[in-house]
C-alpha positions as CSV (number, residue, x, y, z in Angstrom):
1,X,139.0,56.2,97.5
2,X,138.2,53.4,95.0
3,X,135.7,53.5,92.2
4,X,132.6,51.3,92.4
5,X,132.8,48.4,89.9
6,X,130.4,48.7,87.0
7,X,127.6,46.2,87.4
8,X,125.5,45.5,84.3
9,X,122.4,43.3,84.1
10,X,121.7,41.7,80.7
11,X,118.3,40.5,79.5
12,X,117.5,38.4,76.5
13,X,114.4,37.8,74.5
14,X,112.9,34.4,73.6
15,X,115.2,34.2,70.5
16,X,118.2,34.5,72.9
17,X,119.0,38.0,71.5
18,X,120.1,40.8,73.7
19,X,117.0,42.9,74.7
20,X,118.2,45.1,77.6
21,X,121.3,46.2,79.4
22,X,121.0,48.0,82.7
23,X,124.2,49.8,84.0
24,X,123.9,50.3,87.7
25,X,126.9,52.7,87.8
26,X,125.3,55.2,85.4
27,X,121.6,54.2,85.9
28,X,121.4,53.9,82.1
29,X,119.1,51.4,80.5
30,X,119.5,50.4,76.8
31,X,116.8,48.5,75.0
32,X,117.5,46.5,71.8
33,X,114.9,45.4,69.2
34,X,115.5,42.9,66.4
35,X,114.1,42.3,63.0
36,X,112.6,38.9,62.0
37,X,115.8,38.0,60.2
38,X,117.8,38.5,63.5
39,X,119.4,41.8,62.4
40,X,119.5,44.6,65.0
41,X,116.7,47.1,64.4
42,X,117.0,49.7,67.1
43,X,118.9,50.7,70.3
44,X,117.2,53.1,72.7
45,X,119.0,54.4,75.7
46,X,118.3,57.4,77.8
47,X,118.5,60.4,75.5
48,X,119.5,58.6,72.4
49,X,118.1,56.2,69.8
50,X,119.7,54.4,66.8
51,X,117.9,52.7,63.9
52,X,119.5,50.3,61.5
53,X,118.6,49.4,58.0
54,X,119.8,46.5,55.9
55,X,120.1,45.4,52.3
56,X,119.9,41.9,51.0
57,X,122.2,39.5,52.8
58,X,121.8,41.3,56.1
59,X,124.4,43.9,55.2
60,X,124.1,47.1,57.1
61,X,123.0,49.9,54.8
62,X,122.0,52.7,57.1
63,X,122.4,53.8,60.7
64,X,120.5,56.8,61.8
65,X,119.8,58.3,65.2
66,X,119.2,61.1,67.6
67,X,121.2,62.2,70.6
68,X,124.7,61.3,71.7
69,X,125.8,57.8,72.7
């Protein structure tokens, strides 16, 4: 018995930034949001969420979340 290949569909917003990933093997959907300066703001997927905070120069300062990913 062979495993089904993982098939992922990727969507992008008008700024050409990743906005959604759908994994057909796990039925998991992840959604990505972005700040005005093109830094990643959040990732939401199933039972988890991650939020990112930045300091001057777009340097990652905080990463907080709930759930397991």
